C-alpha positions as CSV (number, residue, x, y, z in Angstrom):
1,X,-20.7,-2.2,-39.3
2,X,-20.3,-2.6,-43.1
3,X,-20.9,-5.9,-44.8
4,X,-18.8,-7.4,-47.5
5,X,-19.9,-10.5,-49.5
6,X,-17.2,-11.9,-51.8
7,X,-17.6,-14.8,-54.1
8,X,-15.3,-16.9,-56.4
9,X,-16.7,-18.6,-59.5
10,X,-17.7,-22.1,-58.6
11,X,-15.2,-24.6,-60.1
12,X,-16.0,-27.5,-62.3
13,X,-15.3,-30.8,-60.5
14,X,-14.3,-32.8,-63.6
15,X,-10.6,-32.6,-62.5
16,X,-8.4,-31.5,-59.7
17,X,-7.9,-27.8,-58.9
18,X,-4.9,-26.1,-60.6
19,X,-3.0,-23.0,-59.9
20,X,-5.2,-20.9,-62.1
21,X,-8.2,-21.6,-59.9
22,X,-5.9,-21.1,-56.9
23,X,-5.1,-17.6,-58.2
24,X,-8.7,-16.6,-58.1
25,X,-9.4,-18.1,-54.7
26,X,-6.3,-16.7,-53.0
27,X,-7.2,-13.2,-54.2
28,X,-10.7,-13.6,-52.9
29,X,-9.4,-14.9,-49.7
30,X,-7.0,-12.0,-49.2
31,X,-9.8,-9.6,-49.9
32,X,-12.0,-11.3,-47.4
33,X,-9.2,-11.3,-44.8
34,X,-8.6,-7.6,-45.4
35,X,-12.3,-6.7,-44.8
36,X,-12.4,-8.8,-41.6
37,X,-9.2,-6.9,-40.5
38,X,-11.0,-3.6,-41.4
39,X,-13.8,-4.6,-39.1
40,X,-16.4,-5.5,-41.7
41,X,-18.8,-8.4,-41.4
42,X,-17.7,-10.7,-44.1
43,X,-19.2,-13.6,-46.0
44,X,-16.8,-15.4,-48.3
45,X,-18.3,-18.0,-50.7
46,X,-16.6,-20.6,-52.9
47,X,-17.7,-24.0,-54.1
48,X,-18.1,-26.4,-57.0
49,X,-20.2,-26.6,-60.2
50,X,-21.4,-30.1,-60.7
51,X,-24.0,-30.3,-63.4
52,X,-24.0,-30.3,-67.2
53,X,-23.1,-32.5,-70.2
54,X,-19.4,-32.4,-69.4
55,X,-19.9,-33.9,-65.9
56,X,-22.3,-36.6,-67.2
57,X,-19.8,-37.6,-69.9
58,X,-16.8,-37.8,-67.5
59,X,-18.9,-39.8,-65.1
60,X,-19.9,-42.3,-67.8
61,X,-16.3,-42.7,-68.9
62,X,-15.4,-43.5,-65.3
63,X,-18.2,-46.0,-65.0
64,X,-20.1,-44.2,-62.2
65,X,-23.2,-42.0,-61.9
66,X,-22.8,-38.2,-62.1
67,X,-23.6,-37.9,-58.4
68,X,-21.0,-40.5,-57.5
69,X,-18.4,-38.8,-59.7
70,X,-19.0,-35.3,-58.1
71,X,-19.0,-36.8,-54.6
72,X,-15.6,-38.2,-55.4
73,X,-14.1,-35.1,-57.0
74,X,-15.6,-32.2,-55.2
75,X,-13.6,-32.8,-52.0
76,X,-10.3,-32.1,-54.0
77,X,-11.2,-28.5,-53.9
78,X,-11.8,-28.3,-50.2
79,X,-8.5,-30.1,-49.7
80,X,-6.6,-27.7,-51.9
81,X,-8.2,-24.6,-50.3
82,X,-7.6,-25.9,-46.8
83,X,-3.9,-26.4,-47.7
84,X,-3.8,-22.8,-49.0
85,X,-5.5,-21.6,-45.8
86,X,-8.5,-20.3,-47.7
87,X,-10.9,-18.8,-45.0
88,X,-14.2,-19.4,-46.8
89,X,-17.3,-19.0,-44.7
90,X,-19.4,-21.2,-47.0
91,X,-18.6,-23.9,-49.6
92,X,-21.5,-24.6,-51.9
93,X,-22.0,-27.6,-54.1
94,X,-24.6,-27.3,-56.8
95,X,-25.9,-30.7,-56.0
96,X,-27.1,-29.6,-52.6
97,X,-30.8,-29.5,-51.9
98,X,-30.6,-25.8,-50.8
99,X,-29.3,-25.0,-54.3
100,X,-32.0,-26.9,-56.1
101,X,-34.6,-25.1,-54.0
102,X,-33.2,-21.6,-54.7
103,X,-32.7,-22.3,-58.5
104,X,-36.2,-23.5,-58.9
105,X,-37.7,-20.6,-56.9
106,X,-35.5,-18.0,-58.7
107,X,-36.2,-19.2,-62.3
108,X,-39.9,-19.9,-61.5
109,X,-40.2,-16.2,-60.5
110,X,-38.7,-15.1,-63.9
111,X,-41.1,-17.6,-65.6
112,X,-44.1,-16.2,-63.8
113,X,-42.9,-12.6,-64.6
114,X,-43.2,-13.5,-68.3
115,X,-39.6,-13.6,-69.4
116,X,-39.2,-17.3,-70.2
117,X,-40.8,-19.0,-73.3
118,X,-40.4,-22.2,-75.3
119,X,-38.7,-22.5,-78.7
120,X,-36.3,-24.7,-80.6
121,X,-32.5,-24.0,-80.4
122,X,-30.3,-24.6,-83.5
123,X,-26.6,-23.7,-83.3
124,X,-23.1,-24.6,-82.3
125,X,-22.2,-25.8,-78.8
126,X,-18.9,-26.4,-76.9
127,X,-19.1,-29.1,-74.3
128,X,-16.0,-27.9,-72.5
129,X,-17.3,-24.3,-72.1
130,X,-20.9,-25.5,-71.6
131,X,-21.7,-22.6,-73.9
132,X,-23.3,-21.8,-77.3
133,X,-21.5,-20.0,-80.1
134,X,-22.6,-18.3,-83.3
135,X,-20.5,-19.2,-86.4
136,X,-19.3,-15.6,-86.4
137,X,-18.1,-15.9,-82.7
138,X,-16.4,-19.2,-83.3
139,X,-12.9,-19.8,-84.7
140,X,-13.9,-21.3,-88.1
141,X,-16.3,-23.7,-86.3
142,X,-13.9,-24.3,-83.4
143,X,-14.2,-23.1,-79.8
144,X,-12.2,-19.8,-79.5
145,X,-11.1,-20.9,-76.0
146,X,-10.6,-24.7,-76.1
147,X,-9.9,-24.9,-79.9
148,X,-12.1,-28.0,-80.1
149,X,-14.6,-28.6,-83.0
150,X,-18.0,-27.2,-82.0
151,X,-21.1,-29.5,-82.0
152,X,-24.2,-28.7,-84.1
153,X,-27.2,-28.9,-81.9
154,X,-31.0,-28.7,-82.3
155,X,-33.5,-29.3,-79.5
156,X,-36.5,-27.9,-77.8
157,X,-35.5,-25.4,-75.1
158,X,-37.0,-22.9,-72.8
159,X,-35.5,-19.4,-73.5
160,X,-34.8,-16.4,-71.4
161,X,-35.9,-13.1,-73.0
162,X,-32.5,-11.4,-72.6
163,X,-33.4,-9.0,-75.4
164,X,-36.0,-7.3,-73.2
165,X,-33.3,-6.1,-70.8
166,X,-31.0,-4.3,-73.3
167,X,-32.1,-0.8,-72.4
168,X,-32.2,-1.5,-68.6
169,X,-28.7,-2.9,-68.7
170,X,-27.4,0.1,-70.5
171,X,-29.1,2.3,-67.9
172,X,-27.6,0.3,-65.1
173,X,-24.1,0.6,-66.6
174,X,-24.5,4.3,-67.1
175,X,-25.6,4.9,-63.5
176,X,-23.1,2.5,-62.0
177,X,-19.7,3.3,-63.6
178,X,-17.9,1.0,-61.1
179,X,-20.3,-1.9,-61.6
180,X,-17.5,-3.8,-63.4
181,X,-13.8,-3.2,-62.9
182,X,-11.2,-2.7,-64.3
183,X,-12.5,-0.1,-66.8
184,X,-11.4,-2.1,-69.8
185,X,-13.7,-5.0,-68.8
186,X,-16.5,-2.6,-68.1
187,X,-16.2,-1.3,-71.6
188,X,-16.0,-4.8,-73.0
189,X,-19.3,-5.8,-71.3
190,X,-20.9,-2.6,-72.3
191,X,-19.8,-3.1,-75.9
192,X,-21.4,-6.5,-75.9
193,X,-24.7,-5.1,-74.7
194,X,-24.6,-2.3,-77.3
195,X,-24.1,-4.8,-80.0
196,X,-27.6,-6.1,-79.4
197,X,-28.8,-8.9,-77.2
198,X,-30.5,-12.1,-78.3
199,X,-32.7,-14.4,-76.2
200,X,-30.8,-17.4,-74.9
201,X,-31.6,-21.0,-74.2
202,X,-31.8,-21.9,-70.5
203,X,-32.9,-25.6,-70.5
204,X,-31.9,-28.9,-72.0
205,X,-33.8,-32.0,-72.9
206,X,-30.9,-34.0,-74.2
207,X,-29.5,-34.7,-70.7
208,X,-31.0,-35.4,-67.3
209,X,-28.1,-34.3,-65.1
210,X,-29.2,-30.9,-63.8
211,X,-31.8,-29.1,-61.8
212,X,-35.3,-30.1,-62.9
213,X,-37.5,-27.4,-64.4
214,X,-40.5,-27.2,-62.1
215,X,-43.0,-26.3,-64.8
216,X,-41.8,-28.8,-67.4
217,X,-40.5,-32.2,-66.1
218,X,-38.9,-33.1,-69.5
219,X,-36.3,-30.3,-69.1
220,X,-33.4,-29.6,-66.8
221,X,-31.8,-26.1,-66.5
222,X,-28.8,-25.4,-68.6
223,X,-25.7,-25.6,-66.3
224,X,-24.7,-21.9,-66.6
225,X,-28.1,-20.7,-65.3
226,X,-28.0,-23.2,-62.4
227,X,-24.4,-22.2,-61.7
228,X,-24.9,-18.4,-61.6
229,X,-27.7,-18.7,-59.0
230,X,-25.3,-20.3,-56.4
231,X,-24.5,-16.7,-55.2
232,X,-28.1,-16.4,-54.1
233,X,-28.4,-20.0,-52.9
234,X,-25.7,-19.3,-50.3
235,X,-27.7,-16.4,-48.8
236,X,-31.0,-18.3,-48.7
237,X,-33.0,-16.8,-51.6
238,X,-36.5,-18.3,-51.6
239,X,-35.9,-20.3,-48.5
240,X,-36.7,-20.0,-44.8
241,X,-33.1,-18.9,-44.1
242,X,-33.3,-16.0,-46.6
243,X,-30.6,-13.3,-45.9
244,X,-30.7,-11.7,-49.3
245,X,-31.7,-8.3,-48.0
246,X,-28.7,-8.3,-45.6
247,X,-26.0,-9.5,-48.0
248,X,-26.9,-8.9,-51.6
249,X,-26.5,-5.1,-51.6
250,X,-22.9,-5.8,-50.5
251,X,-22.1,-8.5,-53.1
252,X,-18.8,-8.7,-55.0
253,X,-18.0,-11.3,-57.6
254,X,-14.4,-12.1,-58.5
255,X,-14.2,-13.8,-61.9
256,X,-11.9,-14.5,-64.8
257,X,-12.2,-12.5,-68.0
258,X,-13.5,-15.5,-70.0
259,X,-16.8,-15.4,-68.1
260,X,-17.6,-11.7,-68.4
261,X,-20.6,-12.3,-70.6
262,X,-22.2,-14.6,-68.2
263,X,-21.6,-12.5,-65.1
264,X,-21.9,-9.0,-66.5
265,X,-24.7,-9.4,-69.0
266,X,-26.8,-12.5,-68.5
267,X,-26.7,-12.5,-64.7
268,X,-27.7,-8.9,-64.1
269,X,-30.5,-9.3,-66.6
270,X,-31.7,-12.5,-64.8
271,X,-31.7,-10.6,-61.5
272,X,-33.7,-7.8,-63.1
273,X,-36.2,-10.3,-64.5
274,X,-36.7,-11.8,-61.0
275,X,-37.3,-8.3,-59.5
276,X,-33.9,-8.2,-57.8
277,X,-31.1,-5.7,-58.1
278,X,-28.0,-6.9,-59.9
279,X,-24.9,-7.9,-58.0
280,X,-23.2,-4.8,-56.5
281,X,-19.8,-5.2,-58.2
282,X,-17.9,-7.5,-60.5
283,X,-14.1,-7.5,-60.3
284,X,-12.6,-9.2,-63.4
285,X,-9.1,-10.6,-63.4
286,X,-6.9,-11.8,-66.2
287,X,-5.4,-15.1,-67.0
288,X,-2.2,-16.7,-65.7
289,X,-0.2,-17.7,-68.8
290,X,2.5,-20.2,-69.4
291,X,4.4,-19.5,-72.7
292,X,1.5,-17.2,-73.7
293,X,-1.2,-19.8,-73.3
294,X,-4.0,-19.7,-70.7
295,X,-3.3,-21.9,-67.7
296,X,-6.2,-24.4,-67.5
297,X,-7.3,-28.0,-67.5
298,X,-8.0,-28.2,-71.2
299,X,-4.5,-27.0,-72.3
300,X,-3.0,-29.4,-69.8
301,X,-5.0,-32.3,-71.2
302,X,-3.7,-31.4,-74.7
303,X,-0.1,-31.6,-73.5
304,X,0.7,-27.9,-73.5
305,X,0.9,-27.8,-69.7
306,X,1.4,-30.7,-67.2
307,X,-1.2,-30.1,-64.7
308,X,0.4,-32.3,-62.1
309,X,3.4,-29.9,-62.1
310,X,1.3,-26.9,-61.2
311,X,-1.1,-28.3,-58.7
312,X,-1.4,-25.9,-55.7
313,X,-0.6,-28.6,-53.2
314,X,2.6,-29.5,-55.1
315,X,3.7,-25.9,-55.2
316,X,3.1,-25.4,-51.4
317,X,5.3,-28.4,-50.7
318,X,8.1,-26.8,-52.7
319,X,7.8,-23.2,-51.7
320,X,5.5,-23.1,-48.7
321,X,1.9,-21.9,-48.4
322,X,2.5,-18.2,-47.7
323,X,5.2,-17.7,-50.4
324,X,2.9,-19.1,-53.0
325,X,0.1,-16.9,-51.8
326,X,2.4,-13.9,-51.9
327,X,3.5,-14.6,-55.4
328,X,-0.1,-15.0,-56.7
329,X,-1.1,-11.7,-55.1
330,X,2.1,-9.7,-55.8
331,X,3.3,-10.7,-59.2
332,X,0.3,-9.6,-61.3
333,X,-2.1,-6.7,-60.8
334,X,-5.6,-8.0,-60.4
335,X,-7.2,-7.4,-63.8
336,X,-4.2,-8.0,-66.0
337,X,-2.8,-11.2,-67.5
338,X,0.3,-12.5,-65.8
339,X,3.0,-14.9,-66.7
340,X,3.3,-17.8,-64.3
341,X,6.6,-19.7,-63.7
342,X,8.4,-21.6,-61.0
343,X,11.4,-19.3,-61.6
344,X,9.2,-16.3,-60.9
345,X,8.0,-17.8,-57.6
346,X,11.6,-18.5,-56.6
347,X,12.8,-15.0,-57.5
348,X,10.0,-13.4,-55.5
349,X,10.8,-15.7,-52.6
350,X,14.5,-14.9,-52.5
351,X,14.2,-11.2,-53.2
352,X,11.1,-10.0,-51.5
353,X,10.7,-12.6,-48.8
354,X,14.2,-13.8,-47.8
355,X,16.3,-10.7,-48.6
356,X,13.8,-8.0,-47.5
357,X,11.2,-9.2,-45.1
358,X,13.0,-12.2,-43.6
359,X,16.3,-10.3,-43.3
360,X,14.6,-7.4,-41.6
361,X,13.0,-9.5,-38.9
362,X,16.2,-11.5,-38.4
363,X,18.6,-8.6,-38.1
364,X,16.4,-6.7,-35.7
365,X,15.9,-9.7,-33.5
366,X,19.6,-10.4,-33.5
367,X,20.5,-6.9,-32.4
368,X,17.8,-6.9,-29.8
369,X,19.4,-10.0,-28.4
370,X,23.0,-8.6,-28.4
371,X,22.2,-5.0,-27.3
372,X,19.0,-5.3,-25.2
373,X,19.3,-8.8,-23.7
374,X,16.5,-10.1,-26.0
375,X,13.9,-7.6,-24.7
376,X,12.3,-5.3,-27.2
377,X,12.3,-1.6,-26.4
378,X,9.3,0.6,-27.1
379,X,9.3,2.9,-30.2
380,X,9.6,6.7,-30.0
381,X,6.7,9.0,-30.7
382,X,8.6,11.2,-33.1
383,X,10.5,8.6,-35.1
384,X,11.5,9.5,-38.6
385,X,9.8,6.2,-39.6
386,X,6.5,7.3,-38.3
387,X,5.4,9.4,-41.2
388,X,6.5,6.8,-43.7
389,X,4.6,4.1,-41.7
390,X,1.4,6.2,-41.6
391,X,1.6,6.9,-45.3
392,X,2.1,3.2,-46.0
393,X,-0.8,2.1,-43.9
394,X,-3.1,4.6,-45.6
395,X,-1.9,3.6,-49.1
396,X,-2.2,-0.1,-48.4
397,X,-5.7,0.2,-46.9
398,X,-6.9,2.3,-49.9
399,X,-5.5,-0.4,-52.3
400,X,-7.2,-3.3,-50.5
401,X,-10.5,-1.4,-50.7
402,X,-10.0,-0.9,-54.5
403,X,-9.4,-4.7,-55.1
404,X,-5.7,-4.1,-55.7
405,X,-3.7,-6.6,-53.5
406,X,-0.6,-6.1,-55.6
407,X,-0.5,-2.3,-54.9
408,X,-1.3,-2.9,-51.2
409,X,1.7,-5.3,-51.0
410,X,3.9,-2.9,-52.9
411,X,3.1,-0.2,-50.3
412,X,3.9,-2.7,-47.5
413,X,7.3,-3.5,-49.1
414,X,8.0,0.2,-49.2
415,X,7.8,0.3,-45.5
416,X,10.0,-2.8,-45.3
417,X,12.6,-1.0,-47.5
418,X,12.4,2.2,-45.5
419,X,12.9,0.3,-42.2
420,X,15.9,-1.5,-43.6
421,X,17.3,1.8,-44.8
422,X,16.7,3.3,-41.4
423,X,18.7,0.5,-39.8
424,X,21.5,1.0,-42.3
425,X,21.6,4.7,-41.5
426,X,21.8,4.3,-37.7
427,X,23.6,0.9,-37.6
428,X,22.5,-0.1,-34.1
429,X,24.8,-3.1,-34.2
430,X,27.7,-0.7,-34.0
431,X,26.1,1.4,-31.1
432,X,26.7,0.8,-27.4
433,X,23.7,-0.4,-25.4
434,X,21.6,2.5,-24.2
435,X,18.8,4.9,-24.9
436,X,19.9,5.8,-28.5
437,X,20.1,2.1,-29.4
438,X,16.7,1.4,-27.8
439,X,15.1,4.2,-29.8
440,X,16.4,2.7,-33.1
441,X,15.4,-0.8,-32.3
442,X,12.0,0.2,-30.8
443,X,11.2,2.1,-34.0
444,X,12.2,-0.9,-36.1
445,X,10.1,-3.3,-33.9
446,X,7.1,-1.0,-34.3
447,X,7.5,-0.9,-38.1
448,X,7.7,-4.7,-38.1
449,X,4.6,-4.9,-36.0
450,X,2.8,-2.8,-38.6
451,X,4.2,-5.0,-41.4
452,X,2.8,-8.1,-39.7
453,X,-0.6,-6.5,-39.7
454,X,-0.4,-5.3,-43.3
455,X,0.7,-8.7,-44.7
456,X,-1.8,-10.7,-42.7
457,X,-4.4,-10.9,-45.5
458,X,-1.8,-12.2,-47.9
459,X,0.4,-14.3,-45.6
460,X,-1.5,-15.1,-42.5
461,X,0.9,-17.8,-41.2
462,X,4.0,-15.7,-41.6
463,X,2.2,-12.7,-40.1
464,X,1.3,-14.7,-37.0
465,X,4.8,-16.1,-36.6
466,X,6.4,-12.6,-36.8
467,X,3.8,-11.4,-34.3
468,X,4.8,-14.2,-32.0
469,X,8.5,-13.5,-32.4
470,X,7.9,-9.9,-31.4
471,X,6.5,-11.2,-28.1
472,X,3.0,-10.0,-28.9
473,X,0.0,-12.0,-27.8
474,X,-3.1,-12.7,-29.9
475,X,-3.1,-12.2,-33.6
476,X,-2.1,-9.4,-36.0
477,X,-5.6,-9.5,-37.5
478,X,-7.5,-9.5,-34.2
479,X,-8.0,-5.8,-33.7
480,X,-9.7,-3.5,-36.3
481,X,-7.2,-2.0,-38.6
482,X,-8.1,1.5,-37.8
483,X,-7.1,0.9,-34.2
484,X,-4.1,-1.5,-34.6
485,X,-2.4,0.5,-37.4
486,X,-1.7,3.6,-35.2
487,X,2.1,4.2,-34.8
488,X,3.5,3.5,-31.3
489,X,1.5,0.5,-30.1
490,X,4.4,-1.9,-29.6
491,X,4.6,-1.8,-25.8
492,X,8.3,-2.7,-25.3
493,X,9.5,-4.9,-22.5
494,X,8.6,-8.1,-24.4
495,X,10.9,-11.0,-25.2
496,X,12.0,-10.9,-28.9
497,X,12.8,-14.3,-30.5
498,X,15.2,-14.6,-33.4
499,X,14.3,-18.2,-34.4
500,X,15.1,-20.0,-37.6
501,X,15.1,-18.1,-40.8
502,X,11.5,-17.3,-41.9
503,X,12.5,-17.9,-45.5
504,X,15.5,-20.1,-46.1
505,X,16.9,-19.1,-49.5
506,X,16.0,-21.3,-52.5
507,X,18.7,-22.4,-54.9
508,X,17.8,-21.4,-58.5
509,X,19.2,-23.6,-61.3
510,X,21.0,-21.4,-63.8
């Protein structure tokens, strides 16, 4: 059995989750669900990032301690992910004792290996990013992401000797051409390394809200170094429940493009310094944009976006859970930037879901009711749909394996379109009850069965409902894909239920 370890970035708890973080999490969830369907042993990790100056400042403004603030805000992410049916196996908070233990063990190992030293940091700092910038990398003294004025800082820090790993990182990239995908992001990270690496500060003395440095009690670890290590905390690094050997070789990080430097340069170098192989693979995705601006909390706070209008829970109330999941997966190829809009969700809903998928299920069920007394016939072995279905399942499976949910769903909708065309060609609603009608309807039911399996990583609730309406027991994701995706497994003789429309059409204001 193959293992698959998939992680999201851990999310800052200084505000409620928004649809930008939902985009990352839904994609990770769909990939995790696919690999479970494929028969892999899966570990899916998400969680919250709870340390740093930003958290301490927000807590102070709200008149509570940082721990009280994070205890109050972290559950918002669990709540949002539960609504979106995110099937995480572990939810980590960086304030947990297990995380403190792993962080201190991991960074102590790097310290003992001679790659951490003390010096004084002088430079520009963005509280919102929790990141340092050179003047050259800034936007005339402003943060290039948040557009806020950067703070000049000077303090004693412990530094990680990143510069010592420049050659090793270049060798790793050369020998692992799929380490970072897509290729444009691989080249971006590689270019950063080739530009020369400077040692970086990893501790702070100006704040106390963080993981204490075990060899210097006056310092806490800088939030980004604490945060990155969560991926090892969840698999027990340095603890009695250590499963690093089992899971780390199969690790996959899904991240936004704004944190490439942390995950594709700093993090692999840190792993090397600790005597550990880097993460197996980093999949980078683009941003969701509204009017050309990144969708995020900061822009919302500045008035460019009303965050309350794009909260995931609000969207599910308007469109439903699975339609929102489908839109996030289908609208934009994972790796590209994508434009987000309510009109876009409604258009996908009415076209792909209501007109295509929903109409296919409804029309087949209606004709089975009128021509077969509501009992679904079995498919034929030599159906003209068979080859199309087999090609679709292979293409969809290959796309899921390549971290391409959009392409997997496009292949699935090709099968939906082919099945609708098959019905139009044969028009079983015009045929007399009998063997010929049974063949057409049995073939259509089998195609729908395969569609239910193929959409289950993206729309688990809808997939399960279609499965039930076909009279099938269990779940479309229960059997390994290699066995369940074979043509001809719909047994026939089962009651087929029409039910209410799966996707009642949404009125779009003109």
